C-alpha positions in Angstrom: 0.1 0.1 -0.2 1.0 3.6 -0.8 2.6 5.5 1.8 0.5 9.3 1.9 1.9 12.1 3.7 -1.0 11.6 6.0 0.0 7.7 6.8 3.8 9.6 7.6 2.8 11.9 10.1 0.6 10.1 11.7 3.8 7.3 12.3 6.2 10.5 13.1 3.2 11.3 16.0 3.3 8.1 17.4 7.5 7.4 18.3 7.5 11.0 19.5 4.3 10.2 21.9 6.1 7.0 22.5 9.3 8.8 23.3 7.7 11.1 25.7 5.9 8.4 27.6 9.5 6.5 27.5 11.3 9.5 29.1 8.3 9.7 31.7 8.1 6.6 33.0 8.1 6.0 36.4 11.2 3.7 38.0 10.7 1.2 40.6 10.8 1.6 44.7 14.6 0.2 45.8 14.4 -0.3 49.5 17.7 1.3 51.8 17.0 2.8 55.4 17.7 6.8 56.2 18.8 8.9 59.2 19.8 12.4 59.5 22.8 14.5 60.5 22.9 17.7 61.5 20.3 20.0 63.1 17.3 21.9 61.8 19.1 24.9 61.0 20.6 22.5 58.3 24.0 24.4 58.5 26.1 20.9 58.8 24.9 20.4 55.7 27.0 22.6 53.8 30.1 22.5 52.0 29.9 18.6 51.6 31.8 16.4 49.2 30.3 17.3 46.1 31.4 20.5 46.1 28.6 22.4 46.2 29.2 25.0 49.1 26.1 26.9 50.8 23.3 25.3 49.6 20.9 28.0 50.6 22.4 30.3 47.6 22.8 27.9 45.1 18.9 27.0 45.1 19.3 23.6 46.6 18.1 25.0 50.7 17.5 22.0 53.3 15.8 19.1 50.2 19.1 17.2 50.3 20.8 14.2 51.0 24.3 12.2 51.8 24.8 9.0 50.0 26.2 5.8 51.5 29.3 5.2 49.2 26.9 1.9 47.4 24.9 5.1 45.7 27.6 8.4 46.3 29.8 6.3 43.0 32.8 8.3 44.4 31.1 11.9 43.2 29.6 11.1 39.9 25.6 10.4 41.5 25.8 14.1 43.4 23.2 16.3 41.6 21.0 13.5 41.2 17.0 13.8 43.0 15.3 10.9 44.8 12.2 10.5 46.1 12.0 8.9 49.0 9.1 7.4 51.8 9.7 5.4 55.4 8.1 2.2 54.9 7.4 -0.9 56.9 7.7 0.3 60.3 4.4 1.9 61.6 5.5 2.6 65.2 8.0 5.3 62.8 6.5 6.5 59.6 4.8 9.2 58.7 2.7 9.6 55.3 3.8 11.2 52.1 7.3 11.7 50.7 10.3 13.9 50.4 12.9 15.0 47.2 15.9 15.7 47.3 19.1 16.4 45.8 22.8 14.8 46.8 25.0 16.7 48.2 27.1 15.3 50.4 29.0 11.2 51.3 27.8 9.4 54.3 31.2 7.9 54.6 31.5 4.7 56.3 32.7 3.7 59.4 33.9 0.1 59.9 34.5 0.0 63.5 31.0 0.0 63.3 28.9 -3.6 62.4 26.7 -2.6 59.3 23.7 -3.3 61.3 24.3 -1.1 63.8 25.8 2.0 63.6 27.5 1.6 60.2 24.9 2.3 58.6 26.1 3.7 55.3 28.8 0.9 55.4 29.2 -1.1 51.6 26.9 -2.3 50.5 24.3 -0.6 52.1 21.9 1.5 50.2 21.6 4.4 52.7 20.5 8.0 52.8 21.4 10.3 55.5 19.1 13.4 54.9 18.9 16.9 56.5 16.9 16.6 59.5 13.8 18.7 58.0 13.4 16.3 55.4 13.5 13.1 58.0 11.3 14.5 60.4 8.6 14.8 57.0 8.9 11.4 56.8 9.7 9.9 60.1 9.3 10.7 64.0 12.9 11.9 65.8 12.9 9.4 68.1 13.3 6.6 65.2 16.9 7.3 64.8 16.9 5.8 61.9 14.0 4.0 59.8 13.3 1.4 56.2 13.4 3.4 52.8 11.8 3.0 49.3 13.6 5.3 47.5 13.5 5.4 43.0 14.9 8.3 40.8 13.0 11.2 39.6 13.8 14.2 37.6 15.1 17.0 39.2 13.1 20.6 39.1 15.4 23.3 38.9 14.9 27.0 38.2 16.8 29.4 35.7 20.0 27.8 33.7 23.0 25.6 34.7 25.5 27.7 36.4 28.8 27.1 36.1 31.4 28.7 39.1 34.9 29.6 37.9 37.8 28.9 40.3 41.4 28.5 39.5 44.6 30.7 38.6 45.5 31.6 34.6 47.5 28.2 34.2 44.4 26.1 35.7 40.5 26.4 36.3 38.3 24.2 38.4 34.5 24.3 37.4 31.9 24.0 39.7 28.7 22.3 37.5 25.2 22.8 39.4 21.7 23.2 39.2 21.0 21.3 36.3 17.9 19.8 35.9 16.3 16.4 34.8 18.4 13.4 35.6 20.4 16.0 37.5 23.8 14.3 37.9 26.8 15.4 35.3 29.5 12.8 34.1 31.0 14.9 31.2 31.8 18.5 30.9 33.8 20.5 27.7 34.8 23.8 27.6 35.1 25.7 24.6 37.0 29.3 23.9 36.0 31.5 21.3 39.5 31.1 20.3 39.7 27.6 20.9 39.2 25.5 17.6 37.6 22.2 19.5 36.1 21.4 22.5 38.3 20.9 25.9 37.2 17.9 27.9 37.6 18.6 31.1 38.9 16.2 34.0 36.5 15.7 37.0 38.6 16.6 40.1 36.2 16.1 42.9 32.8 15.8 43.3 30.8 17.9 40.6 34.5 20.0 40.2 35.5 19.9 36.6 38.9 21.2 35.8 41.6 21.6 33.2 45.1 23.2 32.1 43.4 25.0 29.1 44.4 28.7 29.1 41.2 30.3 28.3 41.4 34.0 29.6 40.6 36.6 27.4 37.7 34.1 25.4 34.2 33.9 25.6 33.4 30.7 27.4 30.8 27.5 26.1 30.6 24.7 28.2 28.8 21.0 27.0 27.3 19.4 30.1 26.4 15.9 29.5 24.0 13.9 32.0 23.8 10.5 33.5 21.7 8.8 30.3 24.1 10.5 27.8 21.8 14.0 27.7 24.2 16.7 26.1 23.1 20.4 26.9 25.2 22.8 24.8 25.5 26.3 26.5 27.2 28.8 24.3 28.8 32.2 25.4 27.8 31.7 28.9 31.1 33.9 30.2 32.1 37.1 28.8 35.7 37.4 27.2 36.4 39.1 30.4 34.7 36.7 33.4 36.9 36.1 35.9 37.7 33.9 38.4 35.6 33.7 42.0 32.4 34.6 40.2 29.3 32.1 38.8 27.3 32.2 35.4 24.3 30.9 34.0 24.1 28.6 31.0 21.3 27.4 28.8 17.8 27.5 30.7 17.1 24.0 31.8 14.2 22.4 29.9 11.0 20.3 31.1 12.7 18.0 33.2 12.4 14.3 32.2 14.6 11.3 33.5 16.4 8.9 30.9 18.7 6.5 32.7 
C-alpha cells in the first residue's frame, strides 16, 4: 500500500508520543534505610563532598541528602534527585514522601557493624537526610528507619550554573543547578578562540578541571548527564570573565528522567 503524507505524519506523532511516555516513566521503588545529620538549620549539610558549598545560595536549601558509598559512586551521583518515603514501620513512619538532591557523602564507619551504627558501610544503600527532610517522613526518636526510594527528575529554576575558580594556568569549574537527570558525567569547554571542544576531567564531586588557558575568551560549555543527554550552553561567560564568579548557562528545559 502506498504511504501517504497523512500516514507518515501519523507515524511520526506515534513515535514522539511513545518517546515522551518512555521519558516520563516511573522507576521502581528500591529498599534502603535513612537517618539524619545536623540540626534544623542545616548548617552541617553545607560544604559537602559534592563541592556545592552554600546550599542555600545555590538553590538546594534543606532538600538534600548524603549518600552511602554504594550510591555515591565516587561523586558521580552528586546532583541526582530522589524521592524517599518511610516504609514498613508503623511505629515511626509518617505519611508522604520527600524529594531531595544528593549533595554529600555519608562516609563508612568500619569500626561499627553495618547493622548497628555503620549504616553507610558498603554495600548498604543508605540516605543521611537533613533533619527537616527526615522529620517529614519519620519521627525524630526513630533515629533510623527503613525507606523506599527511586530516582526522579530534578526540578531546577533558571539555567545551569558554572562557578569558575583557579588561576591563569588551571581552571576548576563547579557545575550545579542541573535539571532533568541532575548528575553530570562529562563536561567540555571551548573558548571563542579555541578550535575544538576541550574535555574537562573531574577533580572531585562536581568540580571539573582543565589546564587549558582560556583567559580573554568567551566561554561555552557542553554538559552531559547520566543517560547521555548533552546540553550545550554557548557564550556563557564573557571574554572578561573572572575567577570566583558564577555564570549561568542554558535554561533548564522541561525535566525528564532517562537513565
